[in-house]
Backbone as a chain_set.jsonl record, in Angstrom:
{"seq": "MNNSKESTPKKNSSNVSTKTVNDKNSNLTFDTSEFEKLSKDDLIRKRDKLIDENLSIDKSVSEEENKRTKKELLLNDSWTLVGYVEYKYPNLDDREKLMKQINLIQFANFLGHRMDPSGQYFMILDENSQYDDFLKFKKREDLRDISSTSTVKEKMKYLAKNIDELSSFVDIPKENIIENFTNYYQDENSSLSEKEKNEIKGLIENFKK", "coords": {"N": [[0.545, -1.177, 0.239], [0.224, 1.796, -0.393], [2.033, 4.656, 0.654], [2.487, 7.057, 1.132], [0.171, 7.766, 0.752], [-3.822, 7.72, 1.549], [-4.845, 5.063, 0.917], [-6.119, 2.158, -1.837], [-6.664, -1.542, -0.987], [-3.363, -3.43, -2.73], [-2.374, -6.0, -4.836], [-0.262, -8.38, -3.891], [1.617, -7.459, -1.248], [-18.671, 15.008, -2.802], [-21.209, 13.686, -5.54], [-23.348, 11.538, -5.725], [-22.079, 8.582, -7.445], [-22.915, 8.281, -10.805], [-23.39, 6.041, -12.338], [-23.507, 2.642, -11.604], [-21.555, -0.745, -10.459], [-23.934, -1.877, -10.842], [-25.455, -1.514, -12.576], [-27.173, -2.633, -15.457], [-26.071, -1.651, -17.824], [-23.036, -0.988, -17.793], [-19.765, 0.031, -16.431], [-19.111, 1.767, -15.098], [-17.868, 3.018, -11.816], [-18.485, 5.372, -10.342], [-18.408, 9.086, -9.418], [-19.311, 10.519, -12.395], [-21.079, 12.779, -12.78], [-18.923, 15.656, -13.526], [-18.154, 15.353, -16.26], [-20.114, 14.607, -17.273], [-20.984, 17.346, -19.556], [-19.539, 17.564, -20.926], [-18.389, 16.795, -24.969], [-16.672, 13.935, -27.034], [-14.538, 14.753, -28.035], [-13.782, 16.603, -26.262], [-13.385, 15.137, -23.549], [-10.827, 13.227, -24.545], [-9.192, 15.902, -24.964], [-8.878, 16.233, -22.013], [-8.191, 14.068, -20.66], [-5.877, 13.853, -22.652], [-3.954, 15.932, -21.192], [-4.071, 15.15, -18.178], [-2.986, 13.057, -18.108], [-0.603, 13.663, -19.256], [0.185, 15.517, -16.724], [0.504, 13.572, -14.669], [3.299, 11.906, -15.744], [4.696, 13.589, -15.164], [5.303, 14.257, -12.538], [7.504, 12.87, -11.592], [10.223, 13.899, -11.558], [13.213, 12.99, -12.606], [12.946, 12.22, -14.271], [13.462, 11.646, -17.902], [12.483, 14.171, -20.895], [12.16, 13.431, -22.885], [11.889, 10.723, -22.742], [9.017, 10.674, -21.041], [7.542, 10.872, -23.305], [7.398, 8.9, -25.149], [6.379, 7.128, -23.432], [4.036, 7.848, -23.301], [3.177, 8.043, -25.777], [2.846, 4.923, -25.486], [1.331, 4.233, -23.159], [-1.319, 5.522, -24.938], [-1.446, 3.15, -26.174], [-2.925, -0.074, -27.982], [-2.984, -1.978, -26.571], [-3.614, -4.549, -23.181], [-2.267, -3.898, -21.586], [-1.41, -1.49, -21.326], [-2.889, 2.125, -21.013], [-5.095, 2.482, -22.338], [-5.552, 0.109, -24.038], [-6.27, -1.612, -21.355], [-8.248, -0.688, -20.729], [-10.137, -1.304, -23.118], [-10.21, -3.716, -23.841], [-11.255, -4.212, -20.367], [-13.975, -3.386, -20.17], [-15.691, -3.984, -23.064], [-18.681, -3.65, -22.766], [-19.074, -0.286, -22.09], [-20.091, 2.861, -24.659], [-17.912, 4.773, -25.901], [-17.301, 7.36, -24.928], [-17.904, 6.65, -22.234], [-15.516, 4.97, -22.156], [-13.295, 7.116, -22.193], [-14.783, 7.999, -19.985], [-13.561, 6.368, -17.772], [-10.366, 5.796, -18.528], [-9.533, 8.54, -17.896], [-10.97, 8.221, -15.561], [-8.823, 6.891, -14.098], [-6.59, 7.846, -13.643], [-6.693, 9.647, -12.543], [-6.905, 9.298, -10.115], [-4.422, 7.494, -9.906], [-2.892, 9.613, -10.002], [-3.676, 10.837, -8.006], [-2.627, 9.437, -6.301], [-0.265, 9.547, -6.357], [1.663, 8.577, -8.094], [3.562, 7.276, -10.553], [1.925, 6.346, -13.632], [3.001, 3.439, -15.094], [2.948, 1.804, -17.305], [2.596, -1.897, -18.318], [2.425, -5.279, -17.262], [0.315, -5.918, -15.03], [-0.388, -3.46, -14.54], [-1.932, -1.915, -14.163], [-4.643, -3.051, -13.881], [-4.344, -3.851, -11.323], [-4.409, -0.734, -10.05], [-6.78, -0.661, -11.129], [-8.25, -1.886, -9.593], [-7.857, -1.084, -6.972], [-9.041, 1.212, -6.975], [-12.173, 0.915, -7.342], [-11.61, 0.027, -5.457], [-11.826, 2.656, -3.195], [-13.638, 4.389, -4.261], [-15.866, 2.743, -3.201], [-15.417, 3.312, -0.312], [-15.875, 6.055, -0.087], [-18.555, 6.211, -1.324], [-19.911, 5.195, 0.396], [-19.366, 6.83, 3.596], [-20.645, 8.753, 1.932], [-23.442, 8.634, 3.264], [-22.23, 8.856, 5.383], [-22.128, 7.344, 7.909], [-20.409, 6.346, 10.521], [-19.092, 4.792, 10.745], [-16.334, 5.035, 8.759], [-14.384, 7.317, 7.748], [-12.569, 10.61, 6.136], [-10.677, 11.038, 7.274], [-9.738, 8.2, 8.751], [-7.593, 6.154, 9.13], [-5.723, 3.698, 6.814], [-5.317, 1.3, 8.039], [-7.758, 0.488, 9.759], [-9.556, 1.512, 6.539], [-9.3, -0.52, 5.495], [-9.899, -2.579, 7.086], [-12.904, -2.072, 7.803], [-13.334, -2.362, 5.344], [-13.392, -5.773, 4.939], [-15.523, -6.008, 6.865], [-17.558, -5.5, 5.045], [-17.169, -6.898, 3.077], [-18.734, -7.786, 1.253], [-21.291, -6.637, 1.11], [-19.74, -4.587, -0.501], [-18.361, -6.206, -2.825], [-20.638, -6.255, -4.315], [-20.922, -3.874, -5.369], [-17.962, -3.508, -6.794], [-16.513, -4.483, -9.847], [-14.992, -6.635, -9.728], [-12.751, -10.128, -9.731], [-13.953, -11.819, -7.876], [-12.281, -13.928, -6.69], [-9.669, -12.15, -6.848], [-10.524, -10.255, -4.913], [-10.635, -11.843, -2.953], [-7.737, -12.663, -2.986], [-6.465, -10.315, -2.466], [-7.507, -9.247, 0.27], [-6.244, -11.502, 2.127], [-3.766, -11.16, 1.139], [-3.671, -8.914, 2.312], [-4.285, -9.838, 5.242], [-2.041, -10.963, 5.984], [0.129, -9.862, 5.149], [3.525, -9.504, 6.242], [4.364, -7.189, 7.492], [2.323, -5.445, 8.17], [0.259, -3.808, 10.396], [-1.544, -5.158, 12.315], [-2.655, -6.487, 15.028], [-2.558, -9.403, 16.612], [-4.929, -10.531, 16.608], [-6.841, -9.233, 15.354], [-6.051, -9.966, 12.907], [-7.463, -12.337, 12.872], [-9.576, -12.423, 13.199], [-10.246, -10.678, 10.362], [-9.244, -13.071, 8.218], [-11.504, -14.231, 9.369], [-13.974, -13.638, 8.363], [-12.983, -13.53, 5.499], [-12.716, -16.284, 5.64], [-15.842, -16.924, 4.906], [-17.061, -15.43, 3.62], [-16.239, -16.667, 1.153], [-17.486, -18.918, 1.144]], "CA": [[0.245, 0.067, 0.158], [1.596, 3.816, -0.575], [2.033, 5.103, 2.118], [1.967, 9.01, 1.269], [-1.002, 8.657, 0.275], [-4.567, 6.577, 1.868], [-4.947, 4.402, -0.903], [-6.66, 0.82, -0.753], [-5.258, -3.026, -1.116], [-3.01, -3.572, -3.544], [-1.989, -7.468, -4.673], [1.015, -8.874, -3.265], [1.644, -5.999, -1.084], [-19.74, 14.997, -4.434], [-21.707, 13.055, -5.873], [-23.354, 9.244, -5.345], [-21.536, 8.073, -8.788], [-24.285, 8.731, -11.739], [-23.568, 4.764, -12.301], [-22.151, 1.28, -10.539], [-21.293, -2.224, -11.11], [-24.712, -3.116, -10.562], [-26.316, -0.903, -13.368], [-26.188, -3.167, -16.128], [-25.63, -0.625, -19.236], [-21.988, 0.309, -17.552], [-19.601, -0.558, -15.245], [-18.739, 2.653, -13.826], [-18.42, 3.235, -10.376], [-17.196, 7.022, -10.007], [-19.391, 9.979, -10.587], [-19.58, 10.645, -13.472], [-21.015, 14.552, -13.063], [-17.823, 16.166, -13.805], [-18.031, 14.453, -17.74], [-21.667, 14.908, -18.614], [-21.268, 18.439, -20.944], [-17.743, 17.203, -21.985], [-18.197, 16.352, -26.144], [-16.061, 13.745, -26.721], [-12.599, 15.798, -28.174], [-13.17, 17.286, -25.081], [-12.799, 14.207, -22.53], [-9.739, 13.266, -25.101], [-8.063, 16.84, -24.902], [-8.534, 16.562, -20.767], [-7.402, 12.821, -20.636], [-4.179, 13.653, -22.35], [-3.643, 16.321, -19.932], [-4.148, 14.685, -17.221], [-1.69, 12.554, -18.867], [1.1, 15.105, -19.047], [0.532, 15.895, -15.449], [1.337, 12.207, -14.546], [4.018, 11.713, -16.614], [5.735, 15.155, -14.805], [5.343, 13.994, -11.297], [9.281, 12.331, -11.448], [10.941, 15.135, -12.191], [14.298, 12.674, -13.034], [12.864, 11.115, -16.381], [13.313, 12.008, -19.425], [11.501, 15.193, -21.943], [12.086, 12.069, -24.58], [11.313, 9.299, -21.961], [7.883, 10.791, -21.045], [6.988, 11.1, -25.338], [7.838, 7.221, -25.647], [5.724, 6.41, -21.969], [1.749, 8.426, -23.576], [2.783, 6.913, -26.564], [2.823, 3.546, -24.826], [-0.499, 4.416, -22.509], [-2.219, 4.882, -25.284], [-1.521, 1.946, -27.359], [-4.383, -0.581, -27.658], [-2.22, -3.65, -25.797], [-4.134, -4.634, -22.565], [-1.155, -3.514, -20.139], [-1.556, 0.15, -21.363], [-4.165, 2.975, -20.529], [-6.294, 2.216, -23.293], [-5.782, -1.416, -23.809], [-7.321, -2.377, -20.506], [-10.559, -0.238, -20.47], [-10.329, -1.666, -23.977], [-10.562, -5.479, -22.93], [-11.526, -4.96, -19.608], [-15.011, -2.923, -20.345], [-16.103, -3.477, -23.537], [-19.997, -2.504, -23.603], [-19.131, 0.485, -22.833], [-19.701, 3.926, -25.182], [-16.671, 5.017, -26.772], [-17.179, 8.334, -24.053], [-17.807, 6.084, -20.54], [-14.588, 4.475, -21.748], [-12.379, 7.793, -21.979], [-14.637, 8.437, -18.453], [-12.862, 5.525, -17.425], [-8.944, 5.898, -18.643], [-9.322, 9.916, -17.303], [-11.022, 7.676, -13.73], [-7.663, 6.351, -13.022], [-5.284, 8.811, -14.223], [-6.555, 11.274, -11.744], [-6.076, 8.71, -9.028], [-2.525, 7.603, -9.924], [-2.472, 11.612, -9.605], [-4.147, 11.85, -6.58], [-1.495, 8.664, -4.784], [1.241, 10.381, -6.384], [2.053, 7.171, -8.62], [3.45, 7.791, -12.798], [1.496, 5.64, -14.136], [4.518, 2.026, -15.261], [2.647, 1.002, -19.429], [4.003, -3.132, -18.147], [2.162, -6.074, -16.821], [-0.72, -5.704, -14.269], [-0.444, -2.734, -13.66], [-3.596, -0.77, -14.569], [-5.515, -3.94, -12.986], [-4.251, -3.222, -10.188], [-5.131, 0.158, -10.427], [-8.664, -0.16, -11.589], [-9.103, -3.023, -7.977], [-7.807, -0.142, -5.285], [-10.447, 2.941, -6.949], [-12.943, 1.052, -7.29], [-12.171, 0.114, -3.339], [-11.808, 3.977, -3.051], [-15.492, 4.401, -4.706], [-16.858, 2.125, -2.216], [-15.839, 4.2, 0.854], [-16.332, 7.772, -0.947], [-20.084, 5.816, -2.217], [-20.249, 4.698, 2.184], [-18.663, 7.873, 3.556], [-21.511, 9.921, 1.622], [-24.094, 7.579, 3.885], [-22.335, 9.144, 7.081], [-21.382, 5.88, 8.505], [-19.227, 6.876, 11.172], [-17.3, 3.7, 10.547], [-15.607, 5.321, 8.023], [-13.818, 8.921, 7.631], [-11.632, 10.888, 5.62], [-9.099, 10.817, 8.283], [-9.128, 6.664, 8.85], [-6.287, 5.081, 8.574], [-5.233, 2.323, 5.807], [-5.995, -0.218, 8.677], [-9.251, 0.869, 9.522], [-10.357, 1.487, 5.849], [-8.824, -2.03, 5.572], [-11.073, -3.756, 8.27], [-13.993, -2.311, 7.396], [-13.733, -3.391, 4.548], [-13.306, -6.604, 5.084], [-16.807, -6.326, 7.434], [-18.702, -5.501, 4.771], [-17.673, -7.55, 1.438], [-20.656, -8.779, 0.684], [-21.449, -5.534, 0.809], [-18.881, -4.468, -1.363], [-18.167, -6.895, -3.41], [-21.877, -6.273, -5.271], [-20.428, -3.182, -5.912], [-16.984, -3.47, -7.242], [-16.33, -5.214, -11.055], [-13.844, -7.144, -9.584], [-13.828, -11.183, -9.288], [-14.59, -12.577, -6.385], [-10.895, -14.23, -6.394], [-9.103, -11.38, -6.11], [-10.971, -9.469, -3.648], [-9.977, -12.296, -1.505], [-6.461, -12.985, -2.547], [-6.254, -9.044, -1.972], [-7.69, -9.271, 1.505], [-5.476, -12.499, 2.526], [-2.187, -10.111, 1.212], [-2.543, -8.044, 3.957], [-4.111, -9.968, 6.919], [-0.744, -12.113, 6.208], [1.841, -9.04, 5.56], [4.477, -8.957, 8.216], [4.97, -5.05, 7.859], [0.859, -4.752, 8.791], [0.712, -2.795, 11.892], [-2.558, -5.363, 12.113], [-3.222, -6.928, 15.974], [-2.758, -11.433, 15.502], [-6.461, -10.957, 16.636], [-7.063, -8.752, 13.835], [-5.881, -10.443, 11.245], [-8.033, -13.279, 12.826], [-11.126, -11.163, 12.456], [-10.174, -10.378, 9.146], [-9.372, -14.223, 8.398], [-12.335, -15.544, 9.683], [-14.632, -12.18, 7.136], [-12.464, -13.934, 4.151], [-13.287, -17.51, 5.188], [-16.711, -16.933, 5.033], [-17.194, -14.74, 1.793], [-15.357, -17.627, -0.043], [-18.517, -19.789, 1.165]], "C": [[0.347, 1.206, -0.156], [0.848, 4.266, 0.816], [2.0, 7.224, 2.959], [0.638, 9.347, 1.175], [-2.183, 7.442, 1.064], [-5.066, 5.775, 1.09], [-5.492, 2.852, 0.028], [-5.77, -0.787, -0.772], [-5.352, -3.033, -2.645], [-2.719, -5.339, -3.776], [-0.314, -7.78, -4.601], [1.409, -7.428, -2.499], [1.095, -6.482, 0.009], [-20.56, 14.858, -4.28], [-21.966, 11.828, -5.491], [-23.247, 9.382, -7.072], [-23.959, 7.209, -9.203], [-24.195, 6.93, -12.244], [-22.873, 3.751, -11.652], [-22.159, 0.143, -11.629], [-22.302, -2.583, -11.692], [-25.818, -2.587, -11.891], [-25.927, -1.934, -14.846], [-25.308, -2.241, -17.546], [-24.066, 0.067, -19.051], [-21.345, -0.329, -16.482], [-19.251, 0.551, -14.415], [-19.194, 2.992, -12.649], [-17.928, 4.314, -9.246], [-19.022, 7.785, -10.283], [-18.849, 10.324, -11.218], [-20.104, 12.764, -14.264], [-20.075, 14.79, -13.852], [-17.917, 15.874, -15.471], [-19.028, 14.844, -18.64], [-22.001, 16.1, -19.811], [-19.683, 18.282, -21.434], [-18.187, 16.588, -23.616], [-16.824, 14.976, -25.477], [-14.276, 13.968, -26.69], [-12.649, 16.228, -26.454], [-12.805, 16.465, -23.976], [-11.16, 13.866, -22.795], [-8.404, 14.199, -25.063], [-7.825, 16.933, -22.845], [-7.66, 14.687, -20.068], [-5.447, 13.269, -20.704], [-3.34, 14.612, -21.362], [-3.726, 16.724, -18.831], [-2.847, 13.939, -16.994], [0.249, 12.807, -18.591], [1.922, 15.387, -17.337], [1.299, 14.612, -14.459], [2.641, 12.008, -14.314], [5.557, 13.227, -15.427], [5.866, 15.207, -13.349], [6.581, 13.609, -11.19], [9.355, 13.18, -12.69], [12.395, 14.739, -12.477], [14.076, 11.889, -14.078], [12.293, 12.58, -17.08], [12.485, 13.313, -20.258], [11.421, 13.704, -23.115], [11.344, 10.843, -23.896], [9.231, 9.441, -22.191], [6.752, 10.544, -22.091], [6.776, 9.182, -25.132], [6.78, 7.12, -24.565], [4.477, 6.73, -22.266], [2.007, 8.169, -24.38], [2.445, 5.208, -26.283], [1.28, 3.541, -24.346], [-1.167, 4.446, -23.542], [-2.709, 3.763, -26.974], [-2.812, 0.783, -26.921], [-4.113, -2.039, -27.382], [-3.238, -4.06, -24.359], [-3.4, -4.489, -21.342], [-1.041, -1.819, -20.395], [-2.612, 0.519, -20.712], [-5.501, 2.199, -21.129], [-6.912, 1.123, -23.796], [-6.639, -1.988, -23.261], [-8.546, -1.776, -20.381], [-10.577, -0.654, -21.749], [-11.056, -3.519, -23.92], [-11.426, -5.62, -21.968], [-12.972, -4.633, -19.791], [-15.114, -2.841, -21.004], [-16.775, -3.227, -24.184], [-19.633, -1.864, -23.475], [-18.995, 1.14, -23.846], [-18.441, 4.482, -25.086], [-16.365, 6.594, -25.725], [-17.074, 8.109, -22.766], [-16.06, 5.354, -20.744], [-13.185, 5.615, -21.427], [-12.69, 7.896, -20.33], [-13.402, 7.991, -17.763], [-11.061, 5.373, -17.219], [-8.544, 7.691, -17.415], [-9.703, 9.389, -15.1], [-9.74, 7.632, -13.257], [-6.752, 6.736, -13.325], [-5.592, 9.462, -12.79], [-6.846, 10.504, -10.403], [-5.118, 8.421, -9.247], [-2.307, 9.147, -9.786], [-2.452, 11.696, -8.393], [-3.169, 11.119, -5.332], [-0.297, 9.214, -4.861], [2.041, 9.492, -6.955], [2.242, 7.143, -10.118], [3.523, 6.589, -12.74], [2.916, 4.544, -15.167], [2.966, 1.982, -16.669], [2.536, -0.309, -19.241], [2.568, -3.522, -17.27], [0.379, -6.198, -16.003], [-1.096, -4.621, -13.891], [-1.85, -1.311, -13.28], [-4.544, -1.887, -13.927], [-5.443, -3.138, -11.877], [-4.374, -1.936, -9.638], [-6.267, 0.789, -10.627], [-9.075, -0.495, -10.292], [-9.246, -1.47, -7.109], [-8.649, 1.1, -5.893], [-11.091, 2.593, -6.674], [-13.466, 0.332, -6.053], [-12.563, 1.335, -2.874], [-13.415, 3.977, -3.341], [-15.913, 3.53, -3.931], [-16.566, 2.93, -1.423], [-16.085, 5.472, 0.302], [-18.226, 7.315, -1.162], [-20.9, 5.538, 0.193], [-19.903, 6.197, 3.048], [-19.725, 8.843, 2.897], [-23.041, 9.54, 2.212], [-24.013, 8.598, 4.7], [-22.144, 8.572, 7.859], [-20.365, 6.575, 9.006], [-17.768, 5.819, 11.275], [-16.389, 4.545, 9.96], [-15.216, 6.581, 7.839], [-13.113, 9.388, 6.93], [-9.959, 10.719, 6.171], [-8.625, 9.617, 9.263], [-8.758, 6.016, 8.462], [-6.546, 4.064, 7.152], [-5.976, 1.397, 6.874], [-7.067, -0.035, 9.094], [-10.814, 0.852, 8.31], [-10.176, -0.392, 5.786], [-10.45, -2.948, 6.142], [-12.553, -3.459, 8.205], [-14.721, -2.51, 6.292], [-13.751, -4.663, 3.667], [-15.098, -6.11, 5.936], [-17.825, -6.183, 6.836], [-18.388, -5.986, 3.225], [-18.423, -8.325, 1.051], [-20.876, -7.589, -0.227], [-20.154, -5.374, -1.274], [-18.412, -5.439, -3.121], [-19.246, -7.003, -4.548], [-21.308, -4.807, -5.652], [-19.738, -3.064, -6.472], [-17.884, -4.467, -8.624], [-14.726, -5.672, -10.863], [-14.423, -8.93, -8.943], [-13.418, -11.659, -7.883], [-12.913, -12.955, -5.417], [-10.057, -13.741, -6.19], [-9.597, -10.373, -5.204], [-10.712, -10.473, -2.277], [-8.469, -12.789, -1.606], [-5.924, -11.226, -2.001], [-6.085, -9.424, -0.346], [-6.864, -10.361, 2.824], [-3.949, -11.504, 2.32], [-1.859, -9.809, 1.935], [-2.837, -8.183, 4.698], [-2.409, -10.965, 6.525], [0.761, -11.26, 6.283], [2.583, -9.127, 6.3], [4.418, -8.128, 8.18], [3.566, -4.597, 8.528], [1.152, -4.304, 9.63], [-0.708, -3.695, 12.734], [-2.181, -6.798, 14.017], [-3.08, -8.944, 15.165], [-4.236, -11.106, 15.873], [-7.464, -10.493, 15.799], [-6.604, -9.088, 12.833], [-6.495, -11.766, 11.481], [-9.766, -13.098, 11.847], [-11.134, -11.035, 11.654], [-10.332, -11.358, 7.929], [-10.607, -15.035, 8.111], [-13.71, -14.546, 8.4], [-14.404, -13.264, 5.87], [-13.013, -15.29, 4.328], [-14.63, -18.344, 4.661], [-16.744, -16.487, 4.472], [-16.487, -15.49, 1.034], [-16.622, -18.936, -0.048], [-19.497, -19.907, -0.195]], "O": [[1.486, 1.312, 0.297], [-0.166, 4.235, 1.514], [1.802, 7.954, 3.93], [0.032, 10.406, 1.341], [-1.716, 6.318, 1.25], [-6.069, 6.2, 0.516], [-5.477, 2.455, 1.193], [-4.569, -1.001, -0.604], [-6.26, -2.865, -3.459], [-2.88, -5.998, -2.749], [0.577, -7.32, -5.314], [1.488, -6.388, -3.153], [0.728, -5.721, 0.904], [-21.194, 15.369, -3.357], [-21.132, 11.062, -5.008], [-24.002, 10.022, -7.804], [-24.958, 6.622, -8.787], [-25.324, 6.57, -12.579], [-21.751, 3.928, -11.176], [-22.481, 0.022, -12.811], [-22.278, -3.302, -12.691], [-26.852, -3.211, -12.127], [-24.783, -2.043, -15.286], [-24.158, -2.351, -17.972], [-23.683, 1.078, -19.639], [-21.93, -1.069, -15.691], [-19.092, 0.424, -13.201], [-20.355, 3.223, -12.309], [-17.404, 4.306, -8.132], [-20.073, 7.449, -10.827], [-17.684, 10.594, -10.927], [-19.834, 13.487, -15.223], [-20.137, 14.26, -14.961], [-17.386, 16.903, -15.89], [-19.095, 15.187, -19.821], [-22.857, 16.005, -20.69], [-18.986, 18.932, -22.213], [-18.419, 15.402, -23.384], [-16.277, 14.881, -24.379], [-13.332, 13.655, -25.965], [-11.72, 16.153, -25.65], [-11.89, 16.923, -23.292], [-10.3, 14.025, -21.929], [-7.22, 13.861, -25.092], [-6.869, 17.531, -22.351], [-6.794, 14.477, -19.219], [-4.478, 13.216, -19.947], [-2.296, 14.251, -20.818], [-3.609, 17.848, -18.344], [-1.977, 14.067, -16.132], [1.348, 12.46, -18.159], [3.065, 15.447, -16.885], [2.312, 14.698, -13.765], [3.185, 11.926, -13.212], [6.764, 13.41, -15.267], [6.505, 16.141, -12.864], [7.013, 14.304, -10.27], [8.972, 13.258, -13.857], [13.138, 15.705, -12.648], [14.814, 11.085, -14.648], [11.567, 13.572, -17.018], [11.318, 13.114, -19.919], [10.569, 13.312, -23.913], [10.44, 10.168, -24.389], [8.449, 8.828, -22.918], [5.584, 10.189, -21.936], [5.701, 8.598, -24.998], [5.791, 6.917, -25.27], [3.604, 6.093, -21.677], [0.996, 7.56, -24.731], [1.773, 4.51, -27.042], [0.315, 3.035, -24.919], [-1.909, 3.465, -23.592], [-3.468, 3.654, -27.938], [-3.453, 0.776, -25.87], [-4.745, -3.017, -27.782], [-4.25, -3.501, -24.781], [-3.8, -4.873, -20.243], [-0.563, -1.07, -19.544], [-3.284, -0.22, -19.993], [-6.46, 1.61, -20.629], [-8.109, 0.934, -24.009], [-7.541, -2.656, -23.767], [-9.622, -2.248, -20.014], [-11.708, -0.226, -21.98], [-12.15, -4.081, -23.971], [-12.275, -6.511, -22.001], [-13.606, -5.667, -19.58], [-14.932, -1.642, -21.221], [-16.671, -2.828, -25.344], [-19.129, -1.611, -24.569], [-18.054, 0.742, -24.533], [-17.964, 4.62, -23.96], [-15.2, 6.991, -25.75], [-16.448, 8.861, -22.02], [-15.372, 5.194, -19.736], [-12.245, 5.287, -20.703], [-11.813, 7.908, -19.466], [-12.497, 8.69, -17.306], [-10.508, 4.991, -16.188], [-7.682, 7.865, -16.553], [-9.214, 9.773, -14.037], [-9.417, 8.182, -12.205], [-5.799, 5.956, -13.342], [-4.676, 9.739, -12.016], [-7.054, 11.276, -9.467], [-4.369, 9.229, -8.698], [-1.241, 9.584, -9.35], [-1.656, 12.309, -7.682], [-2.903, 11.527, -4.201], [0.536, 9.396, -3.974], [3.183, 9.427, -6.5], [1.285, 7.01, -10.88], [4.361, 5.827, -12.259], [3.692, 5.17, -15.889], [1.896, 2.365, -16.196], [2.178, -0.614, -20.378], [1.803, -2.708, -16.754], [-0.588, -6.594, -16.655], [-1.984, -4.501, -13.047], [-2.28, -0.414, -12.556], [-5.434, -1.32, -13.294], [-6.101, -2.163, -11.513], [-4.473, -2.027, -8.414], [-6.706, 1.931, -10.493], [-9.947, 0.148, -9.708], [-10.269, -0.896, -6.736], [-8.882, 2.011, -5.098], [-11.533, 3.147, -5.667], [-14.587, 0.062, -5.623], [-13.564, 1.359, -2.158], [-14.241, 3.534, -2.543], [-17.114, 3.682, -4.155], [-17.45, 3.787, -1.451], [-17.239, 5.681, 0.677], [-19.056, 8.224, -1.121], [-21.95, 5.72, 0.81], [-20.964, 6.78, 2.824], [-19.668, 9.953, 3.424], [-23.947, 10.144, 1.637], [-24.984, 9.3, 4.984], [-21.893, 9.186, 8.896], [-19.564, 7.255, 8.364], [-16.568, 5.829, 11.552], [-15.483, 4.879, 10.724], [-16.28, 7.187, 7.715], [-12.398, 8.429, 6.641], [-8.824, 10.462, 5.771], [-7.747, 9.651, 10.125], [-9.156, 5.235, 7.598], [-7.66, 3.864, 6.668], [-7.045, 0.839, 6.63], [-7.727, -0.848, 8.447], [-12.004, 0.584, 8.474], [-11.031, -1.232, 6.069], [-11.444, -3.547, 5.731], [-13.389, -4.323, 8.47], [-15.915, -2.715, 6.078], [-13.956, -4.81, 2.462], [-15.896, -5.864, 5.032], [-18.922, -6.45, 7.327], [-19.093, -5.628, 2.282], [-18.547, -9.449, 0.566], [-20.784, -7.409, -1.442], [-20.03, -5.837, -2.408], [-18.258, -4.988, -4.256], [-19.003, -7.645, -5.57], [-21.367, -4.824, -6.881], [-20.154, -2.316, -7.357], [-19.022, -4.935, -8.656], [-13.702, -5.33, -11.454], [-15.422, -9.25, -8.298], [-12.42, -11.673, -7.163], [-12.494, -12.612, -4.312], [-9.26, -14.296, -5.434], [-8.748, -9.596, -4.768], [-10.619, -10.156, -1.091], [-7.912, -13.254, -0.611], [-5.022, -11.097, -1.174], [-5.047, -9.767, 0.22], [-6.861, -10.134, 4.034], [-3.205, -11.222, 3.26], [-0.766, -9.886, 2.497], [-2.45, -7.42, 5.584], [-2.025, -11.677, 7.454], [1.825, -11.488, 6.857], [2.23, -8.697, 7.398], [4.368, -7.773, 9.357], [3.517, -3.625, 9.281], [2.352, -4.241, 9.9], [-1.092, -3.128, 13.757], [-1.506, -7.82, 13.893], [-3.305, -9.475, 14.078], [-4.918, -11.707, 15.043], [-8.55, -11.001, 15.523], [-6.766, -8.452, 11.792], [-6.295, -12.574, 10.574], [-10.464, -13.353, 10.866], [-12.311, -11.177, 11.321], [-11.023, -11.107, 6.942], [-10.862, -15.921, 7.295], [-14.235, -15.298, 7.579], [-15.362, -13.79, 5.304], [-13.743, -15.699, 3.426], [-14.762, -19.498, 4.253], [-15.951, -17.155, 3.809], [-16.006, -14.911, 0.06], [-16.725, -19.745, -0.97], [-20.445, -20.692, -0.207]]}, "num_chains": 1, "name": "protein.A"}
């Protein structure tokens, strides 16, 4: 997990959303209101500007390398930004795919992560983003259990306790959710007590059934 920003579990290691994964016509789990008046061309310009902002996070990377990475991000391969969204969300229309791309870039920028078009980077980023969307959704319901000041451990415990509702909200395979939380409570470097680890382990075991 990233310690510079509060984030959601990683593998190995405003208004309520207008569309959620429970909507059969869309897999968008985030607030889309800021995009409603934007044309497809507007969305492309916004995405490209956000990519430039993201690639400038690491000041040690050359301008030439940033140009090369930006070109890779826009390729239609499964490990790139555009390709991941294309393959993962084939039922979205072109505007929705651009919104999803923008959402992922915004989340990477929030975490301070320079995007890496390789391996499973975008799958993991997407899963983390959806966990975060769920926490934001629950926060809007004014639940006292979770807040913007909650620690990573508090958020993880909350997600585990609400894992059934979480699984119906996100578009993440059940086995991935199980793996994410199992890796978390088994991590030797986690701040969980043995009692907390056993509690999360029990919740995961019930979820498997």
